[in-house]
One Martini backbone bead per residue (centre of mass of N, CA, C, O) as a GRO file, in nm:
protein
  312
    1MET     BB    1   0.058   0.062  -0.022
    2ILE     BB    2   0.352   0.146   0.087
    3GLU     BB    3   0.646   0.260  -0.108
    4THR     BB    4   0.998   0.307  -0.040
    5ASN     BB    5   1.309   0.434  -0.215
    6ASP     BB    6   1.536   0.656  -0.124
    7LEU     BB    7   1.381   0.891   0.002
    8THR     BB    8   1.441   1.243  -0.082
    9LYS     BB    9   1.507   1.560   0.098
   10LYS     BB   10   1.660   1.869  -0.020
   11TYR     BB   11   1.815   2.169   0.141
   12GLY     BB   12   2.075   2.202   0.010
   13GLU     BB   13   2.258   2.058   0.276
   14LEU     BB   14   1.981   1.962   0.381
   15PHE     BB   15   1.832   1.674   0.524
   16ALA     BB   16   1.491   1.609   0.563
   17LEU     BB   17   1.535   1.345   0.384
   18ASP     BB   18   1.710   1.012   0.414
   19ARG     BB   19   1.655   0.743   0.258
   20LEU     BB   20   1.362   0.628   0.255
   21THR     BB   21   1.262   0.283   0.359
   22ILE     BB   22   0.942   0.137   0.298
   23HIS     BB   23   0.683  -0.124   0.391
   24LEU     BB   24   0.330  -0.136   0.332
   25VAL     BB   25   0.045  -0.313   0.413
   26GLN     BB   26  -0.244  -0.415   0.445
   27GLY     BB   27  -0.335  -0.308   0.786
   28ASP     BB   28  -0.116  -0.129   0.860
   29VAL     BB   29   0.034   0.022   1.154
   30TYR     BB   30   0.236   0.317   1.149
   31GLY     BB   31   0.484   0.437   1.361
   32PHE     BB   32   0.601   0.774   1.353
   33ILE     BB   33   0.915   0.849   1.498
   34GLY     BB   34   1.005   1.189   1.620
   35PRO     BB   35   1.125   1.470   1.630
   36ASN     BB   36   1.135   1.775   1.565
   37GLY     BB   37   1.261   1.778   1.231
   38ALA     BB   38   1.304   1.467   1.130
   39GLY     BB   39   1.072   1.409   0.865
   40LYS     BB   40   0.770   1.332   0.883
   41THR     BB   41   0.611   1.549   0.725
   42THR     BB   42   0.772   1.526   0.463
   43ALA     BB   43   0.689   1.231   0.399
   44MET     BB   44   0.381   1.280   0.395
   45ARG     BB   45   0.378   1.508   0.173
   46ILE     BB   46   0.491   1.318  -0.048
   47LEU     BB   47   0.274   1.097  -0.035
   48ALA     BB   48   0.044   1.331  -0.094
   49THR     BB   49   0.161   1.512  -0.327
   50LEU     BB   50   0.278   1.807  -0.200
   51LEU     BB   51   0.583   1.695  -0.245
   52GLN     BB   52   0.891   1.698  -0.389
   53PRO     BB   53   1.148   1.511  -0.437
   54SER     BB   54   1.479   1.481  -0.509
   55TRP     BB   55   1.479   1.158  -0.457
   56GLY     BB   56   1.339   0.866  -0.540
   57GLU     BB   57   1.084   0.629  -0.437
   58ALA     BB   58   0.709   0.625  -0.466
   59THR     BB   59   0.418   0.435  -0.354
   60VAL     BB   60   0.050   0.434  -0.375
   61CYS     BB   61  -0.139   0.194  -0.449
   62GLY     BB   62   0.070   0.171  -0.712
   63HIS     BB   63   0.128   0.475  -0.730
   64SER     BB   64   0.310   0.724  -0.857
   65ILE     BB   65   0.424   1.042  -0.761
   66TYR     BB   66   0.522   1.134  -1.060
   67SER     BB   67   0.258   1.088  -1.179
   68PRO     BB   68  -0.020   1.262  -1.265
   69ALA     BB   69  -0.217   1.030  -1.252
   70GLY     BB   70  -0.106   0.904  -0.982
   71ALA     BB   71  -0.168   1.149  -0.804
   72LYS     BB   72  -0.473   1.138  -0.834
   73ASP     BB   73  -0.508   0.847  -0.725
   74ILE     BB   74  -0.382   0.902  -0.450
   75ARG     BB   75  -0.592   1.121  -0.355
   76ARG     BB   76  -0.828   0.914  -0.365
   77ALA     BB   77  -0.680   0.689  -0.156
   78ILE     BB   78  -0.639   0.922   0.055
   79GLY     BB   79  -0.592   1.046   0.403
   80TYR     BB   80  -0.497   1.376   0.500
   81MET     BB   81  -0.372   1.478   0.833
   82PRO     BB   82  -0.261   1.736   0.961
   83ASP     BB   83  -0.160   1.902   1.223
   84ALA     BB   84  -0.250   2.166   1.065
   85PHE     BB   85  -0.585   2.291   0.997
   86GLY     BB   86  -0.821   2.435   0.828
   87VAL     BB   87  -1.122   2.619   0.916
   88TYR     BB   88  -1.468   2.703   0.900
   89ASP     BB   89  -1.608   2.889   1.142
   90ASP     BB   90  -1.904   2.972   0.998
   91MET     BB   91  -1.966   2.672   1.018
   92LYS     BB   92  -2.112   2.390   1.032
   93VAL     BB   93  -2.036   2.080   1.060
   94THR     BB   94  -2.212   1.973   0.822
   95GLU     BB   95  -2.126   2.192   0.618
   96TYR     BB   96  -1.824   2.124   0.616
   97LEU     BB   97  -1.859   1.824   0.512
   98GLU     BB   98  -2.032   1.885   0.258
   99PHE     BB   99  -1.821   2.049   0.113
  100PHE     BB  100  -1.612   1.808   0.088
  101ALA     BB  101  -1.803   1.605  -0.040
  102ALA     BB  102  -1.837   1.772  -0.302
  103ALA     BB  103  -1.534   1.761  -0.378
  104TYR     BB  104  -1.581   1.436  -0.403
  105ARG     BB  105  -1.860   1.398  -0.557
  106ILE     BB  106  -2.086   1.385  -0.341
  107GLN     BB  107  -2.433   1.336  -0.383
  108GLY     BB  108  -2.699   1.413  -0.230
  109PRO     BB  109  -2.809   1.165  -0.027
  110ALA     BB  110  -2.514   1.052  -0.009
  111ARG     BB  111  -2.394   1.284   0.142
  112ARG     BB  112  -2.565   1.286   0.404
  113LYS     BB  113  -2.498   0.993   0.474
  114LYS     BB  114  -2.195   1.022   0.496
  115VAL     BB  115  -2.186   1.237   0.719
  116ASP     BB  116  -2.331   1.066   0.929
  117GLN     BB  117  -2.120   0.837   0.926
  118VAL     BB  118  -1.864   0.999   1.021
  119LEU     BB  119  -1.981   1.108   1.280
  120GLU     BB  120  -2.017   0.837   1.410
  121GLN     BB  121  -1.720   0.733   1.391
  122VAL     BB  122  -1.620   1.010   1.574
  123ASP     BB  123  -1.834   1.102   1.790
  124LEU     BB  124  -2.007   1.394   1.655
  125GLY     BB  125  -2.323   1.403   1.630
  126PHE     BB  126  -2.388   1.615   1.878
  127LYS     BB  127  -2.234   1.851   1.670
  128ARG     BB  128  -2.373   1.904   1.387
  129ASP     BB  129  -2.501   2.218   1.468
  130ALA     BB  130  -2.232   2.331   1.523
  131LEU     BB  131  -1.990   2.536   1.534
  132VAL     BB  132  -1.664   2.515   1.463
  133THR     BB  133  -1.563   2.742   1.673
  134SER     BB  134  -1.691   2.571   1.931
  135LEU     BB  135  -1.469   2.368   1.928
  136SER     BB  136  -1.260   2.176   2.049
  137ARG     BB  137  -0.963   2.036   1.991
  138GLY     BB  138  -1.063   1.744   1.991
  139MET     BB  139  -1.308   1.791   1.799
  140THR     BB  140  -1.142   1.906   1.566
  141GLN     BB  141  -0.983   1.648   1.511
  142ARG     BB  142  -1.232   1.472   1.453
  143LEU     BB  143  -1.327   1.643   1.215
  144GLY     BB  144  -1.073   1.591   1.046
  145LEU     BB  145  -1.115   1.283   1.033
  146ALA     BB  146  -1.391   1.293   0.896
  147ARG     BB  147  -1.295   1.430   0.634
  148VAL     BB  148  -1.093   1.187   0.541
  149LEU     BB  149  -1.349   0.971   0.535
  150LEU     BB  150  -1.552   1.038   0.311
  151HIS     BB  151  -1.401   0.859   0.063
  152ASP     BB  152  -1.286   0.592   0.166
  153PRO     BB  153  -0.990   0.541   0.232
  154GLN     BB  154  -0.712   0.320   0.230
  155VAL     BB  155  -0.524   0.562   0.330
  156LEU     BB  156  -0.362   0.698   0.619
  157LEU     BB  157  -0.239   1.033   0.709
  158LEU     BB  158  -0.126   1.102   1.045
  159ASP     BB  159  -0.031   1.415   1.180
  160GLU     BB  160  -0.050   1.447   1.495
  161PRO     BB  161  -0.353   1.380   1.616
  162ALA     BB  162  -0.266   1.431   1.952
  163SER     BB  163  -0.203   1.725   1.940
  164GLY     BB  164  -0.307   1.906   2.220
  165LEU     BB  165  -0.435   1.692   2.394
  166ASP     BB  166  -0.604   1.561   2.627
  167PRO     BB  167  -0.627   1.266   2.774
  168ARG     BB  168  -0.918   1.196   2.676
  169ALA     BB  169  -0.876   1.274   2.381
  170ARG     BB  170  -0.640   1.068   2.331
  171ILE     BB  171  -0.810   0.815   2.380
  172ASP     BB  172  -1.022   0.869   2.166
  173MET     BB  173  -0.821   0.867   1.929
  174ARG     BB  174  -0.716   0.579   1.973
  175GLU     BB  175  -0.992   0.441   1.935
  176LEU     BB  176  -1.030   0.537   1.640
  177ILE     BB  177  -0.777   0.394   1.525
  178LYS     BB  178  -0.868   0.112   1.599
  179ARG     BB  179  -1.123   0.108   1.422
  180LEU     BB  180  -0.965   0.148   1.153
  181ARG     BB  181  -0.801  -0.101   1.173
  182GLY     BB  182  -1.064  -0.294   1.172
  183MET     BB  183  -1.105  -0.185   0.852
  184ASN     BB  184  -0.822  -0.225   0.696
  185LYS     BB  185  -0.644   0.004   0.720
  186THR     BB  186  -0.380   0.210   0.616
  187ILE     BB  187  -0.150   0.348   0.867
  188MET     BB  188   0.008   0.665   0.920
  189VAL     BB  189   0.149   0.764   1.242
  190SER     BB  190   0.228   1.049   1.420
  191SER     BB  191   0.406   1.075   1.750
  192HIS     BB  192   0.477   1.170   2.103
  193ILE     BB  193   0.279   0.941   2.217
  194LEU     BB  194   0.427   0.654   2.263
  195PRO     BB  195   0.236   0.454   2.417
  196GLU     BB  196   0.003   0.475   2.217
  197LEU     BB  197   0.143   0.337   1.974
  198ALA     BB  198   0.193   0.054   2.099
  199ASP     BB  199  -0.128  -0.005   2.104
  200ILE     BB  200  -0.183   0.044   1.762
  201CYS     BB  201   0.085  -0.081   1.648
  202ASN     BB  202   0.275  -0.310   1.434
  203LYS     BB  203   0.465  -0.066   1.338
  204ILE     BB  204   0.792   0.099   1.339
  205GLY     BB  205   0.952   0.433   1.299
  206ILE     BB  206   1.271   0.579   1.353
  207ILE     BB  207   1.348   0.926   1.333
  208GLU     BB  208   1.661   1.110   1.246
  209ARG     BB  209   1.763   1.357   1.060
  210GLY     BB  210   1.592   1.190   0.814
  211LYS     BB  211   1.675   0.909   0.944
  212LEU     BB  212   1.624   0.569   0.949
  213ILE     BB  213   1.697   0.378   1.255
  214PHE     BB  214   1.411   0.226   1.261
  215ASN     BB  215   1.248  -0.091   1.131
  216GLY     BB  216   0.950  -0.238   1.278
  217THR     BB  217   0.851  -0.395   1.541
  218VAL     BB  218   0.786  -0.350   1.866
  219GLU     BB  219   0.921  -0.617   1.959
  220GLU     BB  220   1.198  -0.563   1.814
  221ALA     BB  221   1.260  -0.298   1.967
  222ILE     BB  222   1.259  -0.419   2.256
  223ARG     BB  223   1.476  -0.635   2.207
  224LYS     BB  224   1.707  -0.437   2.129
  225VAL     BB  225   1.709  -0.297   2.414
  226ARG     BB  226   1.694  -0.517   2.631
  227GLY     BB  227   1.809  -0.794   2.568
  228ASN     BB  228   1.830  -0.921   2.845
  229ALA     BB  229   1.667  -1.054   3.082
  230ALA     BB  230   1.460  -0.888   3.339
  231PHE     BB  231   1.433  -0.851   3.704
  232THR     BB  232   1.223  -0.799   3.993
  233VAL     BB  233   1.338  -0.845   4.342
  234SER     BB  234   1.179  -0.918   4.671
  235VAL     BB  235   1.269  -0.989   5.043
  236GLY     BB  236   1.296  -0.735   5.193
  237ASP     BB  237   1.532  -0.725   5.460
  238ARG     BB  238   1.698  -0.960   5.259
  239ASN     BB  239   1.829  -0.843   4.993
  240GLU     BB  240   2.135  -0.841   5.039
  241GLU     BB  241   2.162  -1.144   5.092
  242ALA     BB  242   2.015  -1.241   4.827
  243ALA     BB  243   2.225  -1.129   4.619
  244LYS     BB  244   2.448  -1.337   4.676
  245VAL     BB  245   2.283  -1.583   4.596
  246VAL     BB  246   2.197  -1.499   4.301
  247ARG     BB  247   2.490  -1.471   4.188
  248GLY     BB  248   2.520  -1.805   4.197
  249TYR     BB  249   2.354  -1.833   3.965
  250PRO     BB  250   2.412  -1.946   3.641
  251GLU     BB  251   2.187  -1.759   3.487
  252VAL     BB  252   2.332  -1.509   3.612
  253GLU     BB  253   2.489  -1.202   3.536
  254SER     BB  254   2.332  -0.981   3.731
  255VAL     BB  255   2.330  -0.766   4.041
  256ARG     BB  256   2.112  -0.499   4.157
  257GLN     BB  257   2.065  -0.255   4.404
  258ASP     BB  258   1.824  -0.047   4.491
  259PRO     BB  259   1.869   0.245   4.677
  260LYS     BB  260   1.561   0.300   4.741
  261THR     BB  261   1.412   0.001   4.768
  262GLY     BB  262   1.614  -0.266   4.760
  263ALA     BB  263   1.577  -0.404   4.515
  264LEU     BB  264   1.635  -0.646   4.260
  265ASP     BB  265   1.835  -0.641   3.970
  266VAL     BB  266   1.794  -0.903   3.730
  267ARG     BB  267   2.024  -1.047   3.496
  268LEU     BB  268   2.045  -1.256   3.236
  269ARG     BB  269   2.174  -1.468   3.039
  270PRO     BB  270   2.219  -1.558   2.750
  271GLY     BB  271   1.932  -1.772   2.668
  272HIS     BB  272   1.769  -1.653   2.918
  273GLU     BB  273   1.416  -1.589   2.982
  274ASP     BB  274   1.330  -1.763   3.224
  275GLY     BB  275   1.258  -1.648   3.571
  276SER     BB  276   1.101  -1.862   3.760
  277PHE     BB  277   1.341  -1.969   3.937
  278LEU     BB  278   1.377  -1.749   4.142
  279PRO     BB  279   1.146  -1.783   4.343
  280GLU     BB  280   1.185  -2.084   4.385
  281ARG     BB  281   1.475  -2.067   4.519
  282LEU     BB  282   1.421  -1.861   4.738
  283ILE     BB  283   1.211  -2.031   4.886
  284ARG     BB  284   1.387  -2.280   4.926
  285ASP     BB  285   1.615  -2.080   5.084
  286GLY     BB  286   1.410  -1.905   5.295
  287TYR     BB  287   1.244  -1.686   5.139
  288ARG     BB  288   1.032  -1.407   5.135
  289LEU     BB  289   0.822  -1.304   4.889
  290ARG     BB  290   0.730  -0.970   4.774
  291ALA     BB  291   0.863  -0.947   4.472
  292PHE     BB  292   0.779  -1.022   4.109
  293LYS     BB  293   0.913  -0.897   3.792
  294GLU     BB  294   0.928  -0.800   3.477
  295LYS     BB  295   1.101  -0.585   3.300
  296GLU     BB  296   0.999  -0.314   3.133
  297VAL     BB  297   0.967  -0.211   2.782
  298ASN     BB  298   0.910   0.084   2.628
  299LEU     BB  299   0.881   0.312   2.382
  300GLU     BB  300   1.047   0.526   2.535
  301ASN     BB  301   1.299   0.357   2.579
  302VAL     BB  302   1.358   0.305   2.283
  303PHE     BB  303   1.389   0.602   2.195
  304MET     BB  304   1.620   0.678   2.393
  305GLU     BB  305   1.822   0.452   2.301
  306ILE     BB  306   1.832   0.509   1.983
  307THR     BB  307   1.852   0.793   2.021
  308LYS     BB  308   2.041   1.131   2.041
  309GLY     BB  309   1.887   1.418   2.031
  310ILE     BB  310   1.898   1.516   1.730
  311THR     BB  311   1.771   1.808   1.519
  312SER     BB  312   2.043   1.953   1.342
   0.00000   0.00000   0.00000
């Protein structure tokens, strides 16, 4: 559905996008992660045929971005929601959507039916007669999503859809994207709300200074950062004593005691993933287990580990 090969955009000596190569199939939800200025918006604008690359190839739904006919076909096949988009404040919500439906040549009763349908999809039906200017930021984002759904696109390019939203509105937006995933849409979504992307995406790309530095599944990213399996263990006031015992287990590579909680951070040797032997042996050795859990690595950990924090 989306394929790029060495896609590049250069301004003078600056690479806004540096040889981006990705491949998305139908139903993929691709989390595009990177700091401001990393190249996410540039990539999306190129895929939406709003910006010409310096070189490289890109196709959307099999259509080349370079072909005039292909560009028209791409625009029919995609729904592009930029981070900031203009709205007509003096229109009602239904008038706003009917205006864009007319632009997509949806006519007569079919237009009104389609407007009602997308309002229901984004849970905005109760605001159908409200002026656009009266909507909150979260509702405005939902209206923008409704607009790009009017022509039932196969591919959605969502640039920071949760930007500026409060926690409840972010949850609402996440649930909307989950619903679209259930409709087998192919979605590329950029966001700084990293834990939210882990919940909705099956693939992620981490981009920095225009260059894709990781491309794969969330699970692959976590494995890349986590390395050896690690666990948190606590036996109360005997943690220091237990640390010496655990260090003697052949499966254990290292043990570190947390200076604040006293709990043990236990890392296993390569090839050992199952840490269930830890509580079993500690109990056998006469310790009373207070806590035991595998140390989690989330998308924020992955981002901080893989990137260098360079934006220019």
